[in-house]
C-alpha distance (Angstrom), angle and dihedral (degrees) to the residues before:
residue distance angle dihedral
M1 . . .
E2 3.83 . .
N3 3.81 90.8 .
I4 3.80 93.0 58.5
V5 3.79 111.1 103.1
T6 3.79 125.9 -164.0
C7 3.77 130.5 -173.6
K8 3.78 127.4 -157.7
G9 3.79 112.1 -105.5
F10 3.80 95.6 23.7
S11 3.79 122.6 107.3
Y12 3.79 93.6 -148.7
A13 3.78 139.3 56.5
F14 3.78 130.6 -140.4
D15 3.81 127.2 -128.2
Q16 3.81 106.6 -149.4
N17 3.81 90.7 -161.6
A18 3.82 88.9 72.0
C19 3.82 89.6 71.4
Q20 3.82 90.5 71.7
S21 3.81 92.7 64.3
C22 3.80 100.7 27.2
S23 3.82 99.4 86.0
G24 3.78 94.4 -142.3
K25 3.79 104.6 -62.9
C26 3.82 89.8 161.6
C27 3.83 89.8 57.2
I28 3.80 97.3 51.3
G29 3.78 138.8 43.7
E30 3.77 127.8 57.0
S31 3.78 119.5 27.7
G32 3.79 116.0 -97.5
Y33 3.76 144.9 144.1
I34 3.79 128.1 -89.2
W35 3.78 103.5 -169.3
V36 3.80 119.6 -150.5
D37 3.78 124.7 -165.4
E38 3.80 126.7 -152.2
K39 3.81 95.0 -90.4
E40 3.82 91.0 51.0
R41 3.81 91.2 46.9
E42 3.81 89.9 53.3
A43 3.80 93.1 48.4
I44 3.81 95.0 47.2
A45 3.81 93.3 45.4
Q46 3.80 90.5 50.4
Y47 3.82 90.9 47.5
L48 3.82 89.7 51.9
G49 3.81 91.7 45.8
I50 3.80 94.5 -121.8
T51 3.78 135.6 111.9
Q52 3.76 120.0 -92.6
E53 3.81 88.6 -115.6
V54 3.80 92.1 56.5
F55 3.80 90.3 44.9
I56 3.80 91.8 52.8
N57 3.80 93.6 46.3
E58 3.80 96.8 45.3
Y59 3.80 105.3 33.5
L60 3.79 109.9 23.1
E61 3.76 138.5 66.8
K62 3.78 121.5 -151.4
I63 3.79 115.2 -132.6
R64 3.80 107.9 -172.2
Y65 3.81 102.8 -56.6
R66 3.82 99.3 -16.5
F67 3.79 136.6 73.7
T68 3.80 126.1 -129.8
I69 3.79 129.1 -174.4
Q70 3.80 113.3 -101.0
E71 3.77 121.8 -110.0
R72 3.77 130.5 -148.4
P73 3.79 132.2 -159.8
Y74 3.78 111.8 -82.6
E75 3.83 130.0 173.2
G76 3.80 95.0 -29.3
G77 3.80 92.5 -43.7
H78 3.76 136.7 49.9
G79 3.77 136.5 -69.9
C80 3.76 133.4 -162.9
V81 3.80 110.4 -101.3
F82 3.83 87.2 -122.1
F83 3.81 94.0 54.7
D84 3.81 106.2 112.4
M85 3.81 102.2 -139.0
E86 3.81 94.5 -161.7
K87 3.80 97.4 47.8
R88 3.84 91.6 31.9
S89 3.78 91.2 -136.9
C90 3.79 142.2 99.9
S91 3.80 113.3 -77.5
I92 3.84 92.3 -157.2
Y93 3.80 96.8 39.9
E94 3.82 94.5 136.6
V95 3.83 91.6 57.5
R96 3.80 101.3 26.6
P97 3.82 115.9 148.4
V98 3.80 122.1 -89.6
Q99 3.80 89.0 -109.8
C100 3.81 88.8 62.6
R101 3.81 93.3 41.6
T102 3.80 92.6 55.2
F103 3.81 96.2 49.2
P104 3.07 125.6 147.4
F105 3.81 91.0 25.2
W106 3.79 97.9 76.0
D107 3.81 119.4 140.1
Y108 3.80 87.4 -125.2
F109 3.82 90.1 67.9
K110 3.82 98.0 46.9
E111 3.80 91.5 97.8
K112 3.82 96.9 23.1
I113 3.78 103.6 70.1
D114 3.81 93.2 146.1
E115 3.80 89.8 57.0
V116 3.80 96.0 48.5
E117 3.82 90.7 45.9
K118 3.82 89.4 58.9
E119 3.79 90.2 52.3
C120 3.79 99.4 39.5
P121 3.83 125.2 42.3
G122 3.82 89.8 -166.1
I123 3.80 95.3 71.5
I124 3.79 114.3 119.6
R125 3.77 116.5 -170.7
S126 3.79 113.6 -132.7
């Protein structure tokens, strides 16, 4: 049971073991934004062995005053640019943004358990 994660205010838990067989459903599908702040940009650029300027220019899109990770077409939808299509996993997992680290415990899903269950096989209703 050590891989079961709970979060105050959420009526479900998350089984981290489900990630091993999921094939990255949280990284693909409908278009959306994965916001990255300056600290995250620095960490990812360093992990990739490139400058922050190159990282911004090649992997991010600026939306008004914020940066989001680019997407690319994938199986009739969209996929994060860091989703490794062959391995079906995140290629920057060790330094992935906080937004990715906190999934599936997003405020958006607090009242939308049916929706998050479709996206994440690790959801366990309380």
